N, C-alpha and C positions, 0 to 999 in steps of 0.2 A: 496512356494506360490503356493493354488492347485486350479488346475478351474475346473467348470462344468465339466466331462462325465473323466479326469484322464488329463485332459492337462495341462501342466508346465507353471506359467507366470512366467516371467524373469525379474525381474528388471535393467536398464541393465544404468549408470552412463551417462550422458547431453555428456560428452566430444564423447562416442561412436556414437553416432548421425550424426556427422559429415559424407557431405558429396560424395558420392564417386567419386576420382579425378582423373580424362580421360586424355591423352595424346593421340592427334590423329598424326600420322607422318606419311606423304605422302607427292609424288615428284608434286603432284596436290593439290597449296595451295587450287585451288575453291573448290574440293572435300573435302578438311578439314572444310573451309569451312561452308559450304552444313552441311553437318555429323553433325559439331559446335551448330547448327541452335534445330534441334530439345530436344535434348543432354546435353545444356543451359537449354530450357525449361525444361524442365525433375524434376523433385521435386527430389532434393538429390542424382542429381551426377553436380556435378562439371568442365567442361571442361576446367581444370589447363592451356592446351595451346597445340597452331599446328606450328608445324616444319616438315619442309623439308626428305626425308627418304637422301638424302644426305647430309645432313647436317653432317662435319665435327667434332659439336664437342655433337653429341647423349647421350653418355652416362653422359656428364657433366652436358645438360638436365633434362634429368634423374634424375642425381642424386640432383639438384637443387628442381626443380618442385613438387619430389614425389607423383608420378603417382602410382592409385591401380590398375588402367590397362590403357594397350599401348593398340594403335588400332593401326597398322602398314600394310603397305603397301608392301610387300616383294620383288616385282618384279623386283626396280630397285639395286638389292643388286647379282644379278645372285647366280651362285657355290659359294659370300661370304654372302649369309645368314644366314647359323648356327649360324659363328663367328660373323656380327654383331647383332641377336637374347642375345645370347654366354656374351659379351659384356651389351646388355641393362639391362638383369638378374643380370648380375654380379653389375651395378650400382645401381639397386632395388630390391633385391634376394625375395619376399617375395608380387612382383608386378602379378599383372592376365597380361597373353600375349596374346591376336589376330592376330592373322597374317591374310591377303588376297591378292587374286590376281587377277589382273583382267585378266590373259591368263588362 
């Protein structure tokens, strides 16, 4: 189907309109809570969960919640950051991973 000026109109099934699922990972739960408030209010975004960066069950949490986006504070991991991120990506290979550090 074509629209004016050559733009293509795509018709998508309703299932593809599901909200973007976000997992917030930060050692400071107050920070995660503050970030979750505006994200939860945004249309099309669902904060699937919040957890501590030092939670030993991070890969299991990611598998269970199946987020589309992981926002993670990497500072607590220090030199182990790469290993932790690889574990999260292995748990959810098609996730968009956003990393941050206050340092």
